[in-house]
All heavy atoms as a GROMACS GRO file, in nm:
protein
  608
    1MET      N    1  10.139  12.479   7.133
    1MET     CA    2  10.038  12.436   7.227
    1MET      C    3  10.086  12.307   7.294
    1MET      O    4  10.121  12.211   7.225
    1MET     CB    5   9.906  12.413   7.154
    1MET     CG    6   9.801  12.349   7.241
    1MET     SD    7   9.651  12.308   7.151
    1MET     CE    8   9.566  12.463   7.158
    2PRO      N    9  10.088  12.301   7.428
    2PRO     CA   10  10.133  12.179   7.497
    2PRO      C   11  10.031  12.067   7.482
    2PRO      O   12   9.911  12.089   7.472
    2PRO     CB   13  10.144  12.222   7.644
    2PRO     CG   14  10.060  12.343   7.656
    2PRO     CD   15  10.056  12.408   7.521
    3ILE      N   16  10.083  11.944   7.479
    3ILE     CA   17   9.997  11.826   7.470
    3ILE      C   18   9.959  11.785   7.612
    3ILE      O   19  10.043  11.776   7.700
    3ILE     CB   20  10.070  11.711   7.400
    3ILE    CG1   21  10.103  11.750   7.256
    3ILE    CG2   22   9.988  11.584   7.404
    3ILE    CD1   23  10.186  11.649   7.182
    4THR      N   24   9.831  11.759   7.634
    4THR     CA   25   9.784  11.716   7.764
    4THR      C   26   9.745  11.569   7.755
    4THR      O   27   9.664  11.531   7.670
    4THR     CB   28   9.660  11.798   7.808
    4THR    OG1   29   9.697  11.936   7.807
    4THR    CG2   30   9.614  11.758   7.945
    5LEU      N   31   9.805  11.487   7.841
    5LEU     CA   32   9.772  11.346   7.846
    5LEU      C   33   9.688  11.318   7.969
    5LEU      O   34   9.716  11.370   8.076
    5LEU     CB   35   9.899  11.261   7.856
    5LEU     CG   36   9.996  11.262   7.740
    5LEU    CD1   37  10.119  11.176   7.773
    5LEU    CD2   38   9.931  11.210   7.614
    6ASP      N   39   9.586  11.233   7.954
    6ASP     CA   40   9.515  11.192   8.073
    6ASP      C   41   9.595  11.080   8.139
    6ASP      O   42   9.695  11.031   8.085
    6ASP     CB   43   9.370  11.154   8.044
    6ASP     CG   44   9.353  11.027   7.962
    6ASP    OD1   45   9.444  10.941   7.961
    6ASP    OD2   46   9.247  11.012   7.901
    7LEU      N   47   9.555  11.039   8.258
    7LEU     CA   48   9.630  10.941   8.334
    7LEU      C   49   9.645  10.809   8.257
    7LEU      O   50   9.753  10.751   8.252
    7LEU     CB   51   9.564  10.916   8.470
    7LEU     CG   52   9.636  10.821   8.563
    7LEU    CD1   53   9.777  10.867   8.591
    7LEU    CD2   54   9.558  10.804   8.692
    8ARG      N   55   9.537  10.761   8.198
    8ARG     CA   56   9.545  10.636   8.122
    8ARG      C   57   9.648  10.646   8.010
    8ARG      O   58   9.730  10.556   7.989
    8ARG     CB   59   9.409  10.600   8.063
    8ARG     CG   60   9.311  10.548   8.164
    8ARG     CD   61   9.177  10.519   8.096
    8ARG     NE   62   9.078  10.474   8.189
    8ARG     CZ   63   8.990  10.553   8.252
    8ARG    NH1   64   8.991  10.683   8.229
    8ARG    NH2   65   8.904  10.501   8.336
    9GLN      N   66   9.642  10.756   7.934
    9GLN     CA   67   9.736  10.774   7.824
    9GLN      C   68   9.879  10.783   7.876
    9GLN      O   69   9.972  10.730   7.813
    9GLN     CB   70   9.702  10.901   7.746
    9GLN     CG   71   9.574  10.891   7.667
    9GLN     CD   72   9.535  11.025   7.607
    9GLN    OE1   73   9.576  11.131   7.653
    9GLN    NE2   74   9.454  11.020   7.502
   10ALA      N   75   9.899  10.850   7.988
   10ALA     CA   76  10.033  10.863   8.045
   10ALA      C   77  10.088  10.726   8.086
   10ALA      O   78  10.206  10.696   8.062
   10ALA     CB   79  10.030  10.956   8.166
   11ILE      N   80  10.002  10.641   8.145
   11ILE     CA   81  10.046  10.507   8.184
   11ILE      C   82  10.081  10.425   8.060
   11ILE      O   83  10.186  10.360   8.056
   11ILE     CB   84   9.936  10.435   8.267
   11ILE    CG1   85   9.904  10.511   8.395
   11ILE    CG2   86   9.976  10.291   8.296
   11ILE    CD1   87  10.018  10.532   8.490
   12VAL      N   88   9.995  10.427   7.959
   12VAL     CA   89  10.022  10.353   7.836
   12VAL      C   90  10.152  10.403   7.774
   12VAL      O   91  10.236  10.323   7.730
   12VAL     CB   92   9.904  10.364   7.737
   12VAL    CG1   93   9.942  10.308   7.601
   12VAL    CG2   94   9.781  10.292   7.791
   13HIS      N   95  10.172  10.532   7.772
   13HIS     CA   96  10.294  10.590   7.715
   13HIS      C   97  10.417  10.540   7.791
   13HIS      O   98  10.518  10.504   7.732
   13HIS     CB   99  10.286  10.743   7.720
   13HIS     CG  100  10.400  10.810   7.652
   13HIS    ND1  101  10.514  10.847   7.718
   13HIS    CD2  102  10.418  10.844   7.522
   13HIS    CE1  103  10.597  10.903   7.633
   13HIS    NE2  104  10.541  10.902   7.513
   14LYS      N  105  10.405  10.531   7.924
   14LYS     CA  106  10.519  10.490   8.008
   14LYS      C  107  10.555  10.343   7.986
   14LYS      O  108  10.672  10.308   7.990
   14LYS     CB  109  10.486  10.514   8.155
   14LYS     CG  110  10.597  10.478   8.249
   14LYS     CD  111  10.563  10.513   8.391
   14LYS     CE  112  10.679  10.474   8.482
   14LYS     NZ  113  10.658  10.511   8.620
   15VAL      N  114  10.458  10.258   7.962
   15VAL     CA  115  10.485  10.114   7.955
   15VAL      C  116  10.480  10.058   7.812
   15VAL      O  117  10.506   9.940   7.792
   15VAL     CB  118  10.386  10.034   8.044
   15VAL    CG1  119  10.398  10.077   8.189
   15VAL    CG2  120  10.243  10.045   7.996
   16HIS      N  121  10.452  10.141   7.715
   16HIS     CA  122  10.428  10.097   7.578
   16HIS      C  123  10.532  10.001   7.522
   16HIS      O  124  10.500   9.896   7.470
   16HIS     CB  125  10.413  10.218   7.486
   16HIS     CG  126  10.388  10.183   7.343
   16HIS    ND1  127  10.272  10.122   7.301
   16HIS    CD2  128  10.466  10.195   7.234
   16HIS    CE1  129  10.280  10.100   7.172
   16HIS    NE2  130  10.395  10.144   7.129
   17ASN      N  131  10.657  10.032   7.529
   17ASN     CA  132  10.761   9.949   7.467
   17ASN      C  133  10.840   9.866   7.567
   17ASN      O  134  10.952   9.824   7.537
   17ASN     CB  135  10.856  10.037   7.384
   17ASN     CG  136  10.790  10.085   7.257
   17ASN    OD1  137  10.724  10.008   7.188
   17ASN    ND2  138  10.806  10.212   7.226
   18LYS      N  139  10.783   9.843   7.683
   18LYS     CA  140  10.852   9.762   7.785
   18LYS      C  141  10.846   9.614   7.746
   18LYS      O  142  10.750   9.567   7.686
   18LYS     CB  143  10.786   9.780   7.922
   18LYS     CG  144  10.784   9.922   7.972
   18LYS     CD  145  10.896   9.943   8.067
   18LYS     CE  146  10.884  10.083   8.129
   18LYS     NZ  147  11.010  10.134   8.167
   19SER      N  148  10.948   9.542   7.787
   19SER     CA  149  10.948   9.397   7.768
   19SER      C  150  10.856   9.333   7.872
   19SER      O  151  10.814   9.399   7.969
   19SER     CB  152  11.090   9.342   7.786
   19SER     OG  153  11.129   9.353   7.922
   20GLU      N  154  10.825   9.206   7.854
   20GLU     CA  155  10.743   9.137   7.953
   20GLU      C  156  10.812   9.138   8.089
   20GLU      O  157  10.747   9.155   8.192
   20GLU     CB  158  10.713   8.993   7.907
   20GLU     CG  159  10.615   8.989   7.793
   20GLU     CD  160  10.578   8.848   7.753
   20GLU    OE1  161  10.612   8.751   7.824
   20GLU    OE2  162  10.511   8.834   7.648
   21ASN      N  163  10.943   9.121   8.091
   21ASN     CA  164  11.018   9.125   8.217
   21ASN      C  165  11.009   9.263   8.281
   21ASN      O  166  10.991   9.275   8.403
   21ASN     CB  167  11.164   9.086   8.194
   21ASN     CG  168  11.239   9.067   8.324
   21ASN    OD1  169  11.194   8.992   8.411
   21ASN    ND2  170  11.350   9.136   8.338
   22ASP      N  171  11.021   9.368   8.200
   22ASP     CA  172  11.008   9.504   8.251
   22ASP      C  173  10.869   9.527   8.311
   22ASP      O  174  10.855   9.590   8.416
   22ASP     CB  175  11.032   9.608   8.141
   22ASP     CG  176  11.175   9.614   8.094
   22ASP    OD1  177  11.266   9.571   8.168
   22ASP    OD2  178  11.196   9.662   7.980
   23LEU      N  179  10.766   9.475   8.242
   23LEU     CA  180  10.629   9.491   8.294
   23LEU      C  181  10.612   9.417   8.426
   23LEU      O  182  10.552   9.469   8.520
   23LEU     CB  183  10.527   9.440   8.192
   23LEU     CG  184  10.513   9.524   8.066
   23LEU    CD1  185  10.425   9.451   7.964
   23LEU    CD2  186  10.457   9.661   8.097
   24ARG      N  187  10.667   9.296   8.434
   24ARG     CA  188  10.662   9.221   8.560
   24ARG      C  189  10.729   9.299   8.672
   24ARG      O  190  10.675   9.312   8.782
   24ARG     CB  191  10.726   9.083   8.545
   24ARG     CG  192  10.731   9.006   8.678
   24ARG     CD  193  10.791   8.868   8.661
   24ARG     NE  194  10.705   8.781   8.586
   24ARG     CZ  195  10.603   8.713   8.639
   24ARG    NH1  196  10.576   8.724   8.766
   24ARG    NH2  197  10.529   8.634   8.563
   25GLU      N  198  10.848   9.352   8.646
   25GLU     CA  199  10.920   9.429   8.747
   25GLU      C  200  10.841   9.552   8.789
   25GLU      O  201  10.837   9.586   8.907
   25GLU     CB  202  11.058   9.468   8.695
   25GLU     CG  203  11.154   9.352   8.688
   25GLU     CD  204  11.290   9.390   8.630
   25GLU    OE1  205  11.313   9.510   8.601
   25GLU    OE2  206  11.373   9.299   8.613
   26MET      N  207  10.777   9.619   8.692
   26MET     CA  208  10.697   9.737   8.724
   26MET      C  209  10.580   9.699   8.814
   26MET      O  210  10.554   9.765   8.914
   26MET     CB  211  10.646   9.802   8.595
   26MET     CG  212  10.577   9.936   8.614
   26MET     SD  213  10.395   9.945   8.615
   26MET     CE  214  10.336   9.832   8.496
   27ILE      N  215  10.511   9.590   8.780
   27ILE     CA  216  10.396   9.548   8.859
   27ILE      C  217  10.441   9.502   8.997
   27ILE      O  218  10.386   9.545   9.100
   27ILE     CB  219  10.318   9.437   8.786
   27ILE    CG1  220  10.249   9.496   8.662
   27ILE    CG2  221  10.216   9.372   8.879
   27ILE    CD1  222  10.193   9.394   8.566
   28GLU      N  223  10.543   9.416   9.004
   28GLU     CA  224  10.590   9.367   9.133
   28GLU      C  225  10.646   9.479   9.220
   28GLU      O  226  10.632   9.476   9.341
   28GLU     CB  227  10.693   9.256   9.114
   28GLU     CG  228  10.629   9.128   9.062
   28GLU     CD  229  10.729   9.016   9.035
   28GLU    OE1  230  10.852   9.041   9.035
   28GLU    OE2  231  10.682   8.903   9.012
   29GLY      N  232  10.707   9.579   9.157
   29GLY     CA  233  10.758   9.692   9.232
   29GLY      C  234  10.648   9.785   9.282
   29GLY      O  235  10.668   9.861   9.377
   30SER      N  236  10.531   9.776   9.220
   30SER     CA  237  10.419   9.861   9.259
   30SER      C  238  10.331   9.796   9.364
   30SER      O  239  10.271   9.864   9.448
   30SER     CB  240  10.333   9.895   9.137
   30SER     OG  241  10.407   9.968   9.043
   31VAL      N  242  10.322   9.663   9.361
   31VAL     CA  243  10.240   9.590   9.458
   31VAL      C  244  10.301   9.609   9.597
   31VAL      O  245  10.420   9.589   9.616
   31VAL     CB  246  10.231   9.440   9.421
   31VAL    CG1  247  10.165   9.361   9.532
   31VAL    CG2  248  10.157   9.423   9.290
   32ASP      N  249  10.219   9.650   9.690
   32ASP     CA  250  10.262   9.682   9.826
   32ASP      C  251  10.362   9.798   9.830
   32ASP      O  252  10.431   9.817   9.929
   32ASP     CB  253  10.321   9.560   9.899
   32ASP     CG  254  10.217   9.454   9.926
   32ASP    OD1  255  10.100   9.490   9.951
   32ASP    OD2  256  10.252   9.334   9.925
   33GLY      N  257  10.369   9.872   9.722
   33GLY     CA  258  10.459   9.986   9.715
   33GLY      C  259  10.388  10.113   9.755
   33GLY      O  260  10.282  10.110   9.818
   34PRO      N  261  10.443  10.226   9.717
   34PRO     CA  262  10.382  10.353   9.753
   34PRO      C  263  10.245  10.370   9.688
   34PRO      O  264  10.220  10.318   9.579
   34PRO     CB  265  10.482  10.457   9.699
   34PRO     CG  266  10.560  10.386   9.595
   34PRO     CD  267  10.563  10.241   9.635
   35GLU      N  268  10.158  10.441   9.757
   35GLU     CA  269  10.022  10.461   9.705
   35GLU      C  270  10.022  10.533   9.571
   35GLU      O  271   9.928  10.518   9.493
   35GLU     CB  272   9.937  10.536   9.807
   35GLU     CG  273   9.899  10.448   9.923
   35GLU     CD  274   9.791  10.510  10.011
   35GLU    OE1  275   9.730  10.610   9.970
   35GLU    OE2  276   9.769  10.456  10.119
   36ALA      N  277  10.127  10.607   9.542
   36ALA     CA  278  10.134  10.677   9.413
   36ALA      C  279  10.135  10.579   9.297
   36ALA      O  280  10.099  10.615   9.185
   36ALA     CB  281  10.260  10.764   9.409
   37ALA      N  282  10.171  10.452   9.322
   37ALA     CA  283  10.175  10.351   9.216
   37ALA      C  284  10.036  10.294   9.186
   37ALA      O  285  10.014  10.234   9.080
   37ALA     CB  286  10.269  10.237   9.254
   38LEU      N  287   9.940  10.313   9.274
   38LEU     CA  288   9.808  10.252   9.257
   38LEU      C  289   9.735  10.296   9.130
   38LEU      O  290   9.673  10.211   9.065
   38LEU     CB  291   9.722  10.278   9.381
   38LEU     CG  292   9.770  10.208   9.509
   38LEU    CD1  293   9.680  10.244   9.626
   38LEU    CD2  294   9.780  10.059   9.492
   39PRO      N  295   9.738  10.422   9.091
   39PRO     CA  296   9.672  10.457   8.965
   39PRO      C  297   9.730  10.382   8.845
   39PRO      O  298   9.657  10.341   8.754
   39PRO     CB  299   9.693  10.607   8.952
   39PRO     CG  300   9.711  10.654   9.093
   39PRO     CD  301   9.785  10.542   9.162
   40GLY      N  302   9.861  10.360   8.845
   40GLY     CA  303   9.923  10.285   8.736
   40GLY      C  304   9.875  10.141   8.733
   40GLY      O  305   9.844  10.086   8.627
   41LEU      N  306   9.867  10.080   8.851
   41LEU     CA  307   9.815   9.943   8.858
   41LEU      C  308   9.670   9.938   8.815
   41LEU      O  309   9.627   9.843   8.750
   41LEU     CB  310   9.831   9.886   8.999
   41LEU     CG  311   9.973   9.851   9.042
   41LEU    CD1  312   9.974   9.805   9.187
   41LEU    CD2  313  10.032   9.744   8.952
   42GLY      N  314   9.594  10.040   8.851
   42GLY     CA  315   9.454  10.046   8.810
   42GLY      C  316   9.441  10.056   8.659
   42GLY      O  317   9.355   9.990   8.600
   43ALA      N  318   9.526  10.134   8.597
   43ALA     CA  319   9.521  10.146   8.451
   43ALA      C  320   9.561  10.015   8.384
   43ALA      O  321   9.499   9.974   8.286
   43ALA     CB  322   9.613  10.260   8.404
   44VAL      N  323   9.661   9.946   8.440
   44VAL     CA  324   9.701   9.816   8.386
   44VAL      C  325   9.588   9.715   8.406
   44VAL      O  326   9.556   9.638   8.315
   44VAL     CB  327   9.833   9.768   8.453
   44VAL    CG1  328   9.862   9.623   8.419
   44VAL    CG2  329   9.948   9.857   8.410
   45PHE      N  330   9.524   9.716   8.523
   45PHE     CA  331   9.412   9.627   8.549
   45PHE      C  332   9.299   9.652   8.448
   45PHE      O  333   9.240   9.558   8.396
   45PHE     CB  334   9.360   9.645   8.692
   45PHE     CG  335   9.242   9.558   8.724
   45PHE    CD1  336   9.259   9.428   8.764
   45PHE    CD2  337   9.113   9.608   8.713
   45PHE    CE1  338   9.150   9.346   8.793
   45PHE    CE2  339   9.003   9.528   8.741
   45PHE     CZ  340   9.022   9.397   8.781
   46GLU      N  341   9.272   9.778   8.421
   46GLU     CA  342   9.168   9.812   8.324
   46GLU      C  343   9.201   9.754   8.186
   46GLU      O  344   9.112   9.699   8.118
   46GLU     CB  345   9.153   9.964   8.314
   46GLU     CG  346   9.045  10.007   8.218
   46GLU     CD  347   9.033  10.158   8.208
   46GLU    OE1  348   9.131  10.223   8.165
   46GLU    OE2  349   8.927  10.210   8.244
   47MET      N  350   9.328   9.763   8.145
   47MET     CA  351   9.368   9.706   8.016
   47MET      C  352   9.344   9.555   8.015
   47MET      O  353   9.292   9.500   7.917
   47MET     CB  354   9.516   9.733   7.989
   47MET     CG  355   9.549   9.875   7.952
   47MET     SD  356   9.725   9.886   7.914
   47MET     CE  357   9.774  10.006   8.036
   48ILE      N  358   9.381   9.489   8.124
   48ILE     CA  359   9.362   9.344   8.134
   48ILE      C  360   9.214   9.310   8.127
   48ILE      O  361   9.172   9.222   8.052
   48ILE     CB  362   9.424   9.290   8.264
   48ILE    CG1  363   9.576   9.305   8.262
   48ILE    CG2  364   9.383   9.144   8.290
   48ILE    CD1  365   9.643   9.288   8.397
   49TRP      N  366   9.134   9.379   8.207
   49TRP     CA  367   8.990   9.352   8.217
   49TRP      C  368   8.923   9.361   8.080
   49TRP      O  369   8.839   9.279   8.045
   49TRP     CB  370   8.927   9.450   8.315
   49TRP     CG  371   8.784   9.422   8.342
   49TRP    CD1  372   8.675   9.482   8.284
   49TRP    CD2  373   8.731   9.327   8.434
   49TRP    NE1  374   8.559   9.430   8.335
   49TRP    CE2  375   8.591   9.333   8.428
   49TRP    CE3  376   8.790   9.236   8.522
   49TRP    CZ2  377   8.508   9.254   8.505
   49TRP    CZ3  378   8.708   9.157   8.600
   49TRP    CH2  379   8.568   9.166   8.590
   50LYS      N  380   8.963   9.460   8.002
   50LYS     CA  381   8.902   9.480   7.870
   50LYS      C  382   8.940   9.370   7.772
   50LYS      O  383   8.869   9.348   7.674
   50LYS     CB  384   8.944   9.615   7.813
   50LYS     CG  385   8.879   9.733   7.881
   50LYS     CD  386   8.934   9.861   7.821
   50LYS     CE  387   8.848   9.979   7.849
   50LYS     NZ  388   8.902  10.100   7.785
   51GLU      N  389   9.050   9.302   7.793
   51GLU     CA  390   9.101   9.203   7.698
   51GLU      C  391   9.064   9.060   7.734
   51GLU      O  392   9.084   8.971   7.651
   51GLU     CB  393   9.253   9.215   7.686
   51GLU     CG  394   9.297   9.345   7.624
   51GLU     CD  395   9.246   9.363   7.481
   51GLU    OE1  396   9.244   9.266   7.403
   51GLU    OE2  397   9.205   9.476   7.448
   52ILE      N  398   9.015   9.035   7.855
   52ILE     CA  399   8.983   8.898   7.892
   52ILE      C  400   8.834   8.871   7.873
   52ILE      O  401   8.753   8.963   7.875
   52ILE     CB  402   9.028   8.864   8.036
   52ILE    CG1  403   8.961   8.954   8.140
   52ILE    CG2  404   9.180   8.874   8.047
   52ILE    CD1  405   8.995   8.922   8.285
   53ASP      N  406   8.802   8.744   7.852
   53ASP     CA  407   8.662   8.709   7.829
   53ASP      C  408   8.585   8.702   7.961
   53ASP      O  409   8.643   8.713   8.069
   53ASP     CB  410   8.648   8.580   7.749
   53ASP     CG  411   8.706   8.458   7.819
   53ASP    OD1  412   8.699   8.448   7.944
   53ASP    OD2  413   8.758   8.369   7.749
   54THR      N  414   8.456   8.684   7.950
   54THR     CA  415   8.369   8.685   8.068
   54THR      C  416   8.407   8.576   8.168
   54THR      O  417   8.405   8.599   8.290
   54THR     CB  418   8.221   8.667   8.025
   54THR    OG1  419   8.189   8.772   7.934
   54THR    CG2  420   8.127   8.675   8.144
   55GLN      N  421   8.445   8.460   8.120
   55GLN     CA  422   8.485   8.352   8.211
   55GLN      C  423   8.610   8.391   8.290
   55GLN      O  424   8.618   8.368   8.410
   55GLN     CB  425   8.510   8.223   8.133
   55GLN     CG  426   8.545   8.106   8.223
   55GLN     CD  427   8.568   7.976   8.146
   55GLN    OE1  428   8.567   7.975   8.023
   55GLN    NE2  429   8.588   7.868   8.218
   56GLN      N  430   8.707   8.452   8.224
   56GLN     CA  431   8.828   8.497   8.293
   56GLN      C  432   8.795   8.610   8.392
   56GLN      O  433   8.852   8.616   8.500
   56GLN     CB  434   8.933   8.541   8.192
   56GLN     CG  435   8.989   8.426   8.110
   56GLN     CD  436   9.075   8.475   7.996
   56GLN    OE1  437   9.036   8.565   7.921
   56GLN    NE2  438   9.192   8.416   7.981
   57GLN      N  439   8.703   8.699   8.354
   57GLN     CA  440   8.660   8.804   8.446
   57GLN      C  441   8.596   8.743   8.569
   57GLN      O  442   8.624   8.785   8.682
   57GLN     CB  443   8.563   8.899   8.378
   57GLN     CG  444   8.626   8.988   8.274
   57GLN     CD  445   8.524   9.072   8.198
   57GLN    OE1  446   8.404   9.048   8.203
   57GLN    NE2  447   8.574   9.173   8.127
   58ASP      N  448   8.511   8.641   8.548
   58ASP     CA  449   8.447   8.573   8.661
   58ASP      C  450   8.552   8.509   8.753
   58ASP      O  451   8.540   8.516   8.876
   58ASP     CB  452   8.349   8.467   8.612
   58ASP     CG  453   8.226   8.525   8.546
   58ASP    OD1  454   8.199   8.647   8.561
   58ASP    OD2  455   8.156   8.448   8.476
   59GLN      N  456   8.654   8.448   8.694
   59GLN     CA  457   8.761   8.387   8.774
   59GLN      C  458   8.835   8.492   8.855
   59GLN      O  459   8.867   8.472   8.972
   59GLN     CB  460   8.859   8.311   8.684
   59GLN     CG  461   8.802   8.185   8.625
   59GLN     CD  462   8.896   8.122   8.523
   59GLN    OE1  463   8.977   8.190   8.460
   59GLN    NE2  464   8.884   7.991   8.508
   60LEU      N  465   8.863   8.604   8.792
   60LEU     CA  466   8.933   8.712   8.861
   60LEU      C  467   8.849   8.767   8.975
   60LEU      O  468   8.900   8.788   9.086
   60LEU     CB  469   8.968   8.822   8.760
   60LEU     CG  470   9.052   8.937   8.811
   60LEU    CD1  471   9.181   8.890   8.876
   60LEU    CD2  472   9.084   9.032   8.697
   61ILE      N  473   8.720   8.786   8.952
   61ILE     CA  474   8.631   8.833   9.058
   61ILE      C  475   8.628   8.733   9.172
   61ILE      O  476   8.630   8.770   9.290
   61ILE     CB  477   8.488   8.858   9.003
   61ILE    CG1  478   8.488   8.976   8.906
   61ILE    CG2  479   8.387   8.878   9.115
   61ILE    CD1  480   8.528   9.108   8.966
   62HIS      N  481   8.626   8.603   9.140
   62HIS     CA  482   8.627   8.499   9.242
   62HIS      C  483   8.753   8.508   9.328
   62HIS      O  484   8.746   8.501   9.451
   62HIS     CB  485   8.615   8.361   9.176
   62HIS     CG  486   8.616   8.248   9.272
   62HIS    ND1  487   8.508   8.216   9.352
   62HIS    CD2  488   8.715   8.160   9.304
   62HIS    CE1  489   8.540   8.112   9.427
   62HIS    NE2  490   8.664   8.076   9.400
   63VAL      N  491   8.869   8.525   9.265
   63VAL     CA  492   8.995   8.537   9.338
   63VAL      C  493   8.992   8.659   9.430
   63VAL      O  494   9.027   8.651   9.548
   63VAL     CB  495   9.115   8.545   9.241
   63VAL    CG1  496   9.243   8.586   9.314
   63VAL    CG2  497   9.133   8.413   9.168
   64VAL      N  498   8.948   8.773   9.377
   64VAL     CA  499   8.942   8.896   9.458
   64VAL      C  500   8.843   8.877   9.572
   64VAL      O  501   8.873   8.910   9.688
   64VAL     CB  502   8.902   9.017   9.370
   64VAL    CG1  503   8.875   9.140   9.456
   64VAL    CG2  504   9.012   9.047   9.268
   65HIS      N  505   8.727   8.821   9.544
   65HIS     CA  506   8.624   8.801   9.647
   65HIS      C  507   8.677   8.710   9.757
   65HIS      O  508   8.662   8.740   9.877
   65HIS     CB  509   8.498   8.743   9.583
   65HIS     CG  510   8.386   8.725   9.679
   65HIS    ND1  511   8.352   8.604   9.731
   65HIS    CD2  512   8.300   8.816   9.733
   65HIS    CE1  513   8.250   8.619   9.814
   65HIS    NE2  514   8.217   8.746   9.816
   66ASP      N  515   8.739   8.597   9.720
   66ASP     CA  516   8.794   8.506   9.821
   66ASP      C  517   8.902   8.573   9.904
   66ASP      O  518   8.909   8.555  10.026
   66ASP     CB  519   8.851   8.380   9.756
   66ASP     CG  520   8.743   8.280   9.719
   66ASP    OD1  521   8.625   8.302   9.754
   66ASP    OD2  522   8.776   8.179   9.654
   67HIS      N  523   8.986   8.652   9.841
   67HIS     CA  524   9.092   8.722   9.915
   67HIS      C  525   9.032   8.821  10.015
   67HIS      O  526   9.076   8.830  10.129
   67HIS     CB  527   9.187   8.794   9.820
   67HIS     CG  528   9.294   8.869   9.893
   67HIS    ND1  529   9.402   8.807   9.950
   67HIS    CD2  530   9.306   9.001   9.921
   67HIS    CE1  531   9.477   8.898  10.011
   67HIS    NE2  532   9.421   9.017   9.993
   68LEU      N  533   8.931   8.895   9.970
   68LEU     CA  534   8.870   8.996  10.057
   68LEU      C  535   8.802   8.932  10.178
   68LEU      O  536   8.796   8.994  10.286
   68LEU     CB  537   8.771   9.082   9.979
   68LEU     CG  538   8.836   9.177   9.879
   68LEU    CD1  539   8.729   9.242   9.792
   68LEU    CD2  540   8.920   9.282   9.950
   69LYS      N  541   8.754   8.810  10.166
   69LYS     CA  542   8.693   8.741  10.280
   69LYS      C  543   8.797   8.704  10.384
   69LYS      O  544   8.764   8.685  10.501
   69LYS     CB  545   8.620   8.614  10.234
   69LYS     CG  546   8.493   8.642  10.156
   69LYS     CD  547   8.408   8.518  10.133
   69LYS     CE  548   8.480   8.403  10.071
   69LYS     NZ  549   8.394   8.292  10.028
   70GLN      N  550   8.924   8.695  10.344
   70GLN     CA  551   9.032   8.650  10.433
   70GLN      C  552   9.106   8.765  10.501
   70GLN      O  553   9.187   8.740  10.589
   70GLN     CB  554   9.131   8.565  10.355
   70GLN     CG  555   9.072   8.440  10.298
   70GLN     CD  556   9.170   8.367  10.208
   70GLN    OE1  557   9.290   8.375  10.225
   70GLN    NE2  558   9.117   8.297  10.109
   71VAL      N  559   9.081   8.886  10.461
   71VAL     CA  560   9.155   8.999  10.519
   71VAL      C  561   9.063   9.082  10.608
   71VAL      O  562   8.940   9.085  10.588
   71VAL     CB  563   9.217   9.091  10.411
   71VAL    CG1  564   9.318   9.015  10.329
   71VAL    CG2  565   9.114   9.154  10.322
   72THR      N  566   9.123   9.146  10.705
   72THR     CA  567   9.050   9.238  10.791
   72THR      C  568   9.097   9.377  10.755
   72THR      O  569   9.216   9.408  10.763
   72THR     CB  570   9.081   9.211  10.939
   72THR    OG1  571   9.046   9.074  10.968
   72THR    CG2  572   9.004   9.305  11.030
   73PRO      N  573   9.003   9.463  10.713
   73PRO     CA  574   9.046   9.599  10.676
   73PRO      C  575   9.097   9.675  10.798
   73PRO      O  576   9.048   9.656  10.909
   73PRO     CB  577   8.919   9.663  10.622
   73PRO     CG  578   8.810   9.562  10.632
   73PRO     CD  579   8.862   9.440  10.696
   74ALA      N  580   9.194   9.759  10.773
   74ALA     CA  581   9.246   9.846  10.879
   74ALA      C  582   9.138   9.948  10.912
   74ALA      O  583   9.059   9.987  10.825
   74ALA     CB  584   9.372   9.916  10.833
   75PRO      N  585   9.134   9.992  11.037
   75PRO     CA  586   9.034  10.093  11.073
   75PRO      C  587   9.059  10.224  10.996
   75PRO      O  588   9.174  10.258  10.968
   75PRO     CB  589   9.052  10.114  11.222
   75PRO     CG  590   9.168  10.032  11.264
   75PRO     CD  591   9.216   9.952  11.148
   76LEU      N  592   8.952  10.291  10.960
   76LEU     CA  593   8.964  10.419  10.893
   76LEU      C  594   9.008  10.524  10.994
   76LEU      O  595   8.965  10.523  11.109
   76LEU     CB  596   8.829  10.460  10.831
   76LEU     CG  597   8.777  10.368  10.721
   76LEU    CD1  598   8.638  10.414  10.678
   76LEU    CD2  599   8.872  10.369  10.603
   77LYS      N  600   9.092  10.612  10.949
   77LYS     CA  601   9.143  10.717  11.038
   77LYS      C  602   9.056  10.839  11.034
   77LYS      O  603   8.993  10.875  10.945
   77LYS     CB  604   9.286  10.755  10.999
   77LYS     CG  605   9.381  10.641  11.019
   77LYS     CD  606   9.520  10.682  10.978
   77LYS     CE  607   9.614  10.565  10.996
   77LYS     NZ  608   9.748  10.596  10.965
   0.00000   0.00000   0.00000
C-alpha cells in the first residue's frame, strides 16, 4: 500500500534534516521565486507561528500590516 503524505508532511519531510544555512537558502530562494514555492513557505510560516509567543505573533502581524500599507496590489486579471 503506498504512503500518502499531505502537503505539510511533505514539506517537513523535505526540510527535516537541513542545516540552518540550507533552510536560509531554501527560504531566500523561494521568496520572490516561482509561485510553486508559496505552499512551502506557507508551511514553514505555520511552523514558526505555532512556536512563537503571542507578543512575537503581534510583532509579526505589525510588520506584515505595515508592509501591506506600503504596497499597491497589482490589478486582478
